[in-house]
N, C-alpha and C positions, 0 to 999 in steps of 0.2 A: 656820413660823407660830408654833411654840413655844418658839424660841430666847430664851433667859436673859440679861439681859447684867446688868454690875456692875462696880462701881468708881465713881471719883467723875466726874460728869458735872457742869462747871461752867455755869449757865445765864447767857446772854452779855447784855449790855447794849446800847442803842441808840443808837448817835452819828451825830449831823445834821451837815447842812451849813446854811448862813444860808438856803439855800432849801427848806429841810425836807426835802430828801433825804438818804439815808444815806450818811455818809461813809466811802467804800470804805477809805482809807488807815489811818482808825481802828479799824474791823472789822477789816481785814486784820492790823493790829498785834495787837488781842484774839485773835482766833482763833489766829495763830502763836503768841502767848504761852501761852495754855493747853495747846497741845500741848507745847511746849517745857518746860512746868512738868511734864508726864508726867501729865496729866488721861487718864483712858481713855476718855472720850466727850466731848461737845459737847450743850449743851442749848440749845433757843432759844425764844422767846416765851413766857415765864414772865411773872410778874409783875414780874421786875428788868429783864426786855427791856421793860417800858412798853407792855406790848401793848395796855393799857386807851387809850393815846392814838394808836393805830395804827389806820385803817382797813383792811378786808379786803385791797384792792390793795397796800398796803404791806406787810401781813402776808407775803403772798406772794411779794414782792421780799425779804422779810427773809429767807425762805426758801432763794430762790433765790441770792443774793449768798453767805450763809453756805456754802450747800452747793457752792458754787463755790470759795470761798475756803478752805474745808476739803480740798478734792479727793480725798476718800477716807481721809485720814490717821487719821480717828477716829470711831467709830460718831456717828451725829446722831439724837438725839431732837429731835422737833418737837411742841409743844403746839398742840392744836386745842380753839378755844374759841366757834366759831359756835353762835349760838342755838338753831338747829334742827337736825335730823337732815339734813337734805340738804344744809345748808352744811356741816355737820361731814366728811360722806362728801365734799365735792366738794373741800374743803380737803386731807384727808387723802390723797387720791388725788394731788393737783397737789404734794403734798410728797412720795409715794413716788417720782413721777415725776422731782423735783429731787434728790432720792439719800437722804430718810429714812430712818432702819434701824427705828426704832419710833417710837410716837406716845404723846403723853400727853395723853388726854381730860380737858378741865375737864367738871364738871358745870354745866349752865345753868341759871339762876337763875328759877324759875317760882313766882308767887305761888300757893297751896293746892297745888302740887305734892307727891305722898307719894313716899316714899321707894321703893316699886313703879314709880311713872313714872319714876324716874331709873335703877331697874334697867332698865327697858325700853328707855329711850333710849340708854343706853352701849350695850347689847346690839344695838339697830338700826343704830348706827353699828360696831361691831365687826364685825358679821356680812359687811358690806359693803365692808371694807378688806382689803387683803391683806399688812400689815403687824402684828409683835406690838402688843401695846396694854397701856399701864399707864392707870389711872384715877388723877387728882391728887384727893386728900382733904385738903383743906385748912382744918381749923375754927379757924386762929390767924389765916390773914386772908382768906376767902372766908365769906361768908354760907350757903352751901349745902354740906355735906359729909353722909355716910349711914355708917350703922353697919357693923360687922365684918362682920355676917350678910348685907350687901346685896353687901359686896364677894364675899364666897366665893360668893354666887349668881352674879353677873355671871361670876366663872371657872368654874363649874360648868356654866353654858349657852352658853359660848363661850371655846371651848379657845385663843383668841389672847390673850385677856384673861389676861395671864401676869404683871402686874408692879402695883405700886401706889407712886407718889409721894405718901409721908406727912409732913404736916407739923406732927404731933404731938409728944407726948412720946415718949421712948426707952420707958416703962411702957405707953403706950397703944397703941404700935405692936408689941409685944412679942408678942403674940397672934397677930398677923397674920404675922410674921416667923418667928415658930417653928411657924406652921401646916404649912412645906411646900409651900402650895397657891400663893403669889404670891412672888415675888421684891420684897421691898421696899426701896426708895430713901428714907433720910431727908432731911430737910430742915433748914430754919432755919440755912443756913450754915454747917453742921457743929457747931452748939452742943453737940450731945450726942453727936459721932460716934464715939467710943470705946465709950460706953452701947449706941449703935446697932448697932454692930457684934457688941457681947457678947450683945445682943438678938437677933441673927440678919439683922440688914439686910444686903441685898447691894452697897449701896452708899450714895452721898450725892450731892443735887445743890444745891450751895453757888452763890453768885455768883461770877463769875469771879477777882477780886481773890483769894481762897482757893485757887485752882487749885492751886498749888504745896505748900504746908503739907499741904493735906487731903488729897491725891493721896500724898505720903508717908508718912504718917500710916496712910491706908489698908492701901499696901504694907506698912508694915511690921508694921500691927496683923493682918494675914492672912497674913504669911509663916508663922507655926507655931512660931515659936521664943520662946522664954521673953525672951531678950536682945532679941529685935527689937521684942516687944510691950512691953516696959519703956521703950525708945526711943520708940514712938509715944506711950506716954502723958507721958512727959517732953516730946516735942514740943507735945502738945495742951494741957500744963499753960502752953506758953510763949506759944502763940497763943491761949487762951481770951480775954483780957482783951480783946484787938482783936474778936475775934467779938461778945464781949457787947456792946462799944461799937459796932459797926455793926447790928447786929443788932436796936436797940431795937424798930425798926418799919420797915415799908415805905418809907417818907418818908425814914428817916434813912440806910437802905441805899441808897436812890437817889441821896440827896446824899453822904454820904462814903465809901460802898463805892464810886460809881463814879469819884468822885475819886481813889479811892487807885488804882482799877485803871488811870487815864489817866496815874497818875505812875509806877506801874511798867513802863507800856509809851512812855511818852514823848510820851502826848497831851497838850499845851499849852493846848488851849482847849476846854472843852465848852459847844456850843451847846443850850442846855435847850430843850424844848417845855414852857411853861408848863400848869399850876399846878406848881411846883415848891419846895422848899424850898432856901434858900441857906447858902452855908457861912458859919462865922464865922471871924475870927482864933483865938480859943478852940478850936473846934471843929477846925481844921487844925493846929493844935498838938497837940491830944490825940491826933489821929487819926495825926500823923507820929513823935510818943513811943512809942504802943501799936505801929506798926509797926516801929519801930527796936527794940523789944524782940521782938517777934515773929521778928525777923531777916530781915525783908522790907527791902532797900534802896532808898531812893527818895530823889528831890532834895528839898534844903531849902529850895528857893525857885522 
């Protein structure tokens, strides 16, 4: 229950068939890619999974599909975002049955709710599930987030709340990471992965297209040698322009990050669920230029 996880956990994209079902072949290619790229785990049903476009039945199918395709090769982290306690508990238990290793609980949005309400909500879910729990605190892309004191309170009251998925800056997450109370995963597609690790974070949750470079950076930066650390920082400088281009906002991430992942694994057609942002010839040219300079080999057409 108190097991800690660490490393790079790429959050998977959702790929669809024309009939709206999940594209099993594309999803398998994606899972195989992040495993082969050296990722330490797999994350699903985050914002880049387009969870806001999926109903609860589809989200459960997504969990079942990825767990099957992963086949236990990497630890699986499943995001739980139902709007009430009963729904989150039911979804968490279904995810555990499917093969989840830990859970990422998203805070629901309630008008007029206090921070104490959110502490109670997460605690009520955590005490009814049998897996380690992380809380997602995302002031960058979500309307609801809580203070460091609230996160510490959740951990103190519920020992299986052992981790945090933090989307803030390295400076803002450092007090949490250095507390020794919570294992903190940075986000933002690895934008500050070196600073996050220096601050004490245990890992990062990027999108799937950055699985290879960020896993390599993590392994080098945590190896404990000055030479490896220098290599990690050099690789980080190489991939940073690509990260900045993709990570401007969630819409850009889903447009160009998903396209890059598709190129890397050989998915030629992406069937989108609207609303969505469309790529442009200039945008694709910039994407491929940044990817080439980052050492990611992709087709030119």
